[in-house]
C-alpha positions in Angstrom: 156.1 -105.4 -69.8 157.4 -109.0 -69.6 155.5 -111.7 -71.4 154.5 -114.9 -69.6 157.5 -116.9 -70.9 160.0 -114.2 -69.9 158.5 -113.9 -66.5 158.8 -117.7 -65.9 162.4 -117.5 -67.0 163.2 -114.7 -64.6 161.4 -116.6 -61.8 163.3 -119.8 -62.6 166.6 -117.8 -62.5 165.7 -116.3 -59.1 164.8 -119.6 -57.6 168.0 -121.2 -58.9 170.0 -118.3 -57.3 168.1 -118.8 -54.1 169.0 -122.5 -54.0 172.7 -121.8 -54.8 172.8 -119.1 -52.1 171.2 -121.5 -49.6 173.7 -124.2 -50.4 176.7 -121.8 -50.2 175.7 -120.1 -46.9 174.0 -122.9 -44.9 176.3 -125.7 -43.8 175.3 -129.2 -44.7 175.0 -130.2 -41.0 172.6 -127.3 -40.3 170.5 -128.1 -43.4 170.2 -131.7 -42.1 169.0 -130.4 -38.7 166.5 -128.1 -40.4 165.1 -130.9 -42.5 164.7 -133.1 -39.4 163.0 -130.3 -37.5 160.5 -129.9 -40.4 159.9 -133.6 -40.4 159.2 -133.6 -36.7 156.7 -130.7 -37.1 154.9 -132.6 -39.8 154.8 -135.8 -37.7 153.3 -133.7 -34.8 150.6 -132.4 -37.2 149.9 -136.0 -38.3 149.4 -137.0 -34.6 147.0 -134.2 -34.1 145.0 -135.1 -37.2 144.9 -138.7 -36.2 143.6 -137.8 -32.8 140.9 -135.5 -34.2 139.8 -138.2 -36.6 139.7 -140.8 -33.8 137.5 -138.4 -31.7 135.1 -138.0 -34.7 134.9 -141.7 -35.1 134.2 -142.2 -31.4 131.3 -139.7 -31.6 129.8 -141.7 -34.5 130.0 -144.9 -32.6 127.6 -143.8 -29.8 125.2 -146.6 -29.5 121.6 -145.9 -30.3 119.2 -145.9 -27.3 117.1 -149.0 -27.2 113.4 -148.8 -26.9 112.1 -149.4 -23.4 109.2 -151.9 -23.1 106.1 -150.7 -21.4 103.6 -153.2 -20.1 100.1 -152.2 -21.0 97.2 -153.9 -19.1 93.9 -154.2 -20.9 
C-alpha cells in the first residue's frame, strides 16, 4: 500500500502528464477559445447572481404599511 507521501508524488506526476498531454494535443488557438468560453460562462453566472441578489434586496425594501388614523367621537 502506498503511503501518503508516495500517493501525493504519484498524483503530482499524473497531473504533470495531463498538463503536458493537453499542451501537446490542443492547439494554442483552441486553448484560447476554451479559456474565453469558460470566462463567458462565469460572467453569465455572475449576472444571474447579481440579479438574484437585487431581487432579494427589492423584497427587503417593501415599505411598511402606515397606520391609518381613525376618528373616534366621544
